[in-house]
C-alpha positions, 0 to 999 in steps of 0.5 A: 108674317108674325115674328117668332119670339125666341123666348116664347114658352109653348104649352105642352099641347102646342109643343106635342103638336109641333113636334108630331108626338103625343102629350104623354110622350112629351111627359115621358121625355120630361120624366126621363130628363130629355127635355125640361119645362117651366111650371106656372103657379097652377102647375101648367107645363110651359116649354121653351121654343128650343125644346122643339130642337131637342125633340128633333134630336130625339127623333133623329136619334130614334130614326138611326136606331139609338136607344133613349139612353144613348140619346139622353147621353148625347143631349147631355152634351148639348146646351139645355138653355138654347138650340144647338149651333151647327157646330154643336150638332155636327160634333154630336152627330159625328159621334153617332156615325160609328154607332150607325155604321155598326148597326148597319153591319149588324142588319146586313148580317141579319139580312144574310142570315135570314135569306139563307134560312128562308131559302134553305127549305130544310123545314127540319128542326134537326138541321135548323141553325135557328132552333134552340133546343133546350134553350142552349143559347142561354149559355151564350148570354142575353140577347140575339146570337145574330147581334153578338156575331155581328158585334164580334165580327166588327168591320169584317164581312161575315158569310151566313151559315147554312142550315148545316153550319157550312158557310155560304 
């Protein structure tokens, strides 16, 4: 078996193939500061092998629903010049646990709301709690009302509202 040199530099195509992403995605991540390359005199990008670990952190963050901004902030806590140790990874991932738990609560609330909406059968825009006549929801602020309700609920369990606003 060939020995893997820890300081080996990978061309962008090899890095993309090994990470399971496209070359344009690698370039985008580099532009956003998630990863860094070295350049040859011909301006060819070469990436340290440990960049594969950083890309694995990006993929893990995306799988749990983190934004690239959140992932970038997390990567800023990891060493840029080597792969993270188990202790560093544990520290990073423990910080994600609250975010993941919050997202799970939001999705559970959304699921309950969708179940009640789909199951209500009202088929009436006059009764539907989802209908937004005249964009009245704009006064509540940007984003999803479901997400704001889920955020406001914190750790509480929220019951979905039925088509006429009653709790179910």
